[in-house]
C-alpha positions as CSV (number, residue, x, y, z in Angstrom):
1,X,0.0,0.0,0.0
2,X,1.2,3.5,-0.9
3,X,0.9,6.1,1.8
4,X,1.5,9.7,1.1
5,X,3.6,11.6,3.6
6,X,2.3,15.2,3.9
7,X,4.7,17.7,5.4
8,X,5.0,21.5,5.4
9,X,2.6,24.3,5.9
10,X,0.4,23.5,2.9
11,X,0.9,27.0,1.3
12,X,1.4,25.5,-2.2
13,X,-1.7,26.0,-4.4
14,X,-3.2,29.0,-2.5
15,X,0.0,31.0,-2.7
16,X,0.7,30.0,-6.3
17,X,-2.8,31.2,-7.2
18,X,-2.4,34.3,-5.1
19,X,0.9,35.2,-6.9
20,X,-0.8,34.8,-10.3
21,X,-3.9,36.7,-9.4
22,X,-2.0,39.6,-7.9
23,X,0.4,39.7,-10.9
24,X,-2.6,39.9,-13.3
25,X,-4.2,42.7,-11.3
26,X,-0.9,44.6,-11.1
27,X,-0.4,44.2,-14.9
28,X,-4.0,45.5,-15.5
29,X,-3.3,48.5,-13.2
30,X,0.0,49.3,-15.0
31,X,-1.8,49.4,-18.4
32,X,-4.6,51.5,-16.9
33,X,-2.1,53.9,-15.4
34,X,-0.1,54.2,-18.7
35,X,-3.4,54.9,-20.5
36,X,-4.3,57.7,-18.0
37,X,-0.9,59.2,-18.2
38,X,-0.9,59.2,-22.0
39,X,-4.3,61.0,-22.0
40,X,-3.6,63.5,-19.2
41,X,0.1,64.0,-19.7
42,X,0.8,65.5,-16.2
43,X,3.9,67.8,-16.3
44,X,3.7,69.4,-12.9
45,X,2.5,68.7,-9.4
46,X,-1.1,69.8,-10.0
47,X,-1.3,67.5,-13.1
48,X,-0.1,64.5,-11.0
49,X,-2.4,65.5,-8.2
50,X,-5.3,65.5,-10.8
51,X,-4.4,62.0,-12.0
52,X,-4.7,60.5,-8.5
53,X,-7.5,62.7,-7.1
54,X,-10.5,60.8,-8.5
55,X,-12.0,58.2,-6.2
56,X,-11.7,55.4,-8.8
57,X,-8.0,56.0,-9.3
58,X,-7.4,56.0,-5.5
59,X,-9.3,52.7,-5.2
60,X,-7.3,51.2,-8.1
61,X,-4.0,52.4,-6.7
62,X,-4.7,51.1,-3.2
63,X,-5.8,47.8,-4.7
64,X,-2.5,47.7,-6.7
65,X,-0.5,48.4,-3.5
66,X,-2.3,45.7,-1.6
67,X,-1.6,43.3,-4.4
68,X,2.0,44.4,-4.4
69,X,2.4,43.9,-0.7
70,X,0.8,40.5,-0.7
71,X,2.9,39.5,-3.8
72,X,6.1,40.7,-2.1
73,X,5.2,38.9,1.2
74,X,4.6,35.5,-0.5
75,X,7.7,35.8,-2.6
76,X,10.0,36.9,0.2
77,X,8.6,34.4,2.7
78,X,9.2,31.6,0.2
79,X,12.8,32.8,-0.4
80,X,13.4,32.9,3.4
81,X,11.9,29.4,3.8
82,X,13.9,28.0,0.9
83,X,17.3,29.5,1.5
84,X,17.7,30.4,5.2
85,X,18.0,27.2,7.2
86,X,18.5,28.4,10.8
87,X,15.0,28.8,12.2
88,X,15.8,31.9,14.4
89,X,17.4,33.8,11.5
90,X,14.6,32.8,9.2
91,X,11.9,34.0,11.7
92,X,13.7,37.3,12.2
93,X,13.9,37.9,8.4
94,X,10.2,37.0,8.0
95,X,9.1,39.3,10.9
96,X,11.3,42.1,9.5
97,X,9.8,41.7,6.0
98,X,6.3,41.7,7.4
99,X,6.9,44.8,9.6
100,X,8.4,46.6,6.6
101,X,5.5,45.7,4.3
102,X,2.9,46.7,6.9
103,X,4.8,50.0,7.5
104,X,4.8,50.7,3.7
105,X,1.1,49.9,3.6
106,X,0.3,52.3,6.4
107,X,2.4,55.0,4.7
108,X,0.5,54.4,1.4
109,X,-2.8,54.7,3.2
110,X,-1.7,58.0,4.8
111,X,-0.7,59.3,1.4
112,X,-3.9,58.3,-0.5
113,X,-6.5,58.9,2.1
């Protein structure tokens, strides 16, 4: 009889799918932003302020940033899990990465809200 041995934290498919979904959403936002910039052609502060002042652009930008932070978290967590073997060092790197991403997210919220 063949028995499967299951080990690990079971991140596999969920994180793989999360990486793909966030990548598609970020690509869509990039195309949207390029289109808006080609139409509005902001050359000074007020022009750039105008690009990001509408509610839909704020929502799209914050969605992009949330996708970026999740995408970065999954990628960095996997790098730390794969290449850093001492558990204490890996935990410190993961906590540092998480704190950095949360701080960046809070800063982004302060800027856009």
